N, C-alpha and C positions, 0 to 999 in steps of 0.2 A: 503494499499500501505506499510505504514511504518513497520508495524507489517509481512508483507510479503517479507521485504528486508531482517528484522529480520531474519525472522525462514528460510531463501533460506542463510542468512552469514553463521546462525549456524550451517547448516544441511550440507554448501559446507564445511565448519571447520572440522567437524567434517571426513569425508571420502579423503582431499583433500591430495595430499604431502607438507608437508613440505617447502615454498619458491614458490610454485604454485599457480600465481595470480589469484583473481577472475577476470571474465570477465566485470567486471565493479566495477573496484576500487574509484568510487564517492561515494558508498552507505553509508547513516549515520548510528551509531550505534544508535540501541532504548535500552530502558531501559526494560530488562526484566519482567514480571507481570506475576503471577501465570498461566495464559495463556494465549496464544499467540493472544487471541484475542481481538479488539480493546474496553475497557472501560473507564468506564464513569468517571473520576475520582472525578468529583460532586458530585457525590451521597450523599443525608442526606444517614447516617445509617440507615441502614434494620435492624428489630432485627432479619431477617432471613440468614444473609451476611454470617454469619459464617459456620451457619448450611448445607446452600445449598453450599458454594463453598468446603466443606468440604465433603458432598456429590458428591459434583463432581469430587473432588481429585481420590474416590474409581471408579469411572470408569464403574457404572453401566449400564451406556449409549452403551458400548461396546456389551450387550446383546440386542438382534435384539426384543425381545418383550419388549424391555422398549419403555417409553414411560410420557408425563409428568402426567396422572395417578398414574402410579406404582410410579412415584417420589413423587408426591401430601401423597398417602401412605402411604410411607417407613419413609416422614420426618413429618407428621402429619402434611403439612401443605395445603386450600385450595391450588387450580388448580389457581385461578384467582390471589393469593398472589404471586404467583410462577412467572404466567406468569408476571407479572408488577413487578416482581424484575429480571428480562432478561431483560425487556424493556428497565427498571432504568440504571440497571449494563452493560448490553453489548450491547445495541442498537438496539438490534433487537430481534424479539421471539423467542421464549425458541425452537421450532422446528430448526432454523435457525441455533440457539449455539452450538446445539446438534449435528447436522451435521456437524457443521466446526470443533464442537472437535473431532468427529470421521475420518475425514477429516488430522487431525493433527495425532493420531495414524496410518492411511493409511500412510503417506508420511513418519514416523517415522519407521515403516517396509521398506519402497522400500528405504529407505535409507542402508538400511544393505547388507554390501555385498555378506553375506551369505545367502541372499533372496531369496526362490527358491519356492515358492508360485504361485498357480492359481488364478491370480486378482480376477475371483469372490469368491473363497473361504477367500482371505485376505478383502472382502466387506462384508463378512458374517462376519468374526472372530472379524468386528470393527465397528458392530453395522448397517448395509445395511441388512433389509431384501427382498430387488432386487435388481438386476445387475444396472435397470433401471436409480434407486434411487440414488445407487453409483455412475453411470456416470456422471448425468446429476448433482450432488451434487459436485463431484471432477471438476468438470466442469467450476462449478459455482466460486468456493475457488480460483482455482489452472490457471485457463481458459490453458489447455493442458488437454491432460489422463494420466491414472496413469503411462504407458508406456512414454509416452516424457516427464514426472516431473522424474523418475528414469535414464532417458539417459543426462538430462540436470544436472543433481545431479551427477550422477558414470561417467560422458561422455567416460570412457575409460575400459568400462565393458568387451570387448574382447579383 
């Protein structure tokens, strides 16, 4: 929830005119992390942390063919070690984390004023191989549809 509020404030600040108030001025600022996902600050150092986080920064997960086996092969780290890292660092399994990162990319696109892409095309571009998976994951993360999200972020589209 704190991360969502942070992301929402960040996105709104990028698209709202100066002096235009937020609908909820009581939102608190949250310290930025390399990912807007909630991370476990108490994690003991993992020898794979830097390698995995750097790999995630390359955004290879935007390829619909991406999966943990691909990541394991690319990094030469076993699948169980990668899975354990995600559980320890992001407090959720690898698939949920990857889908949350994909949704972040979708949201970045949706907030662009010149966005004119078909939602299904956007889903594919951001790594979702099926329409159903995209809409299910988007709704889980944002509690709304992509169009509703865009309308909330850019209320004066017309």
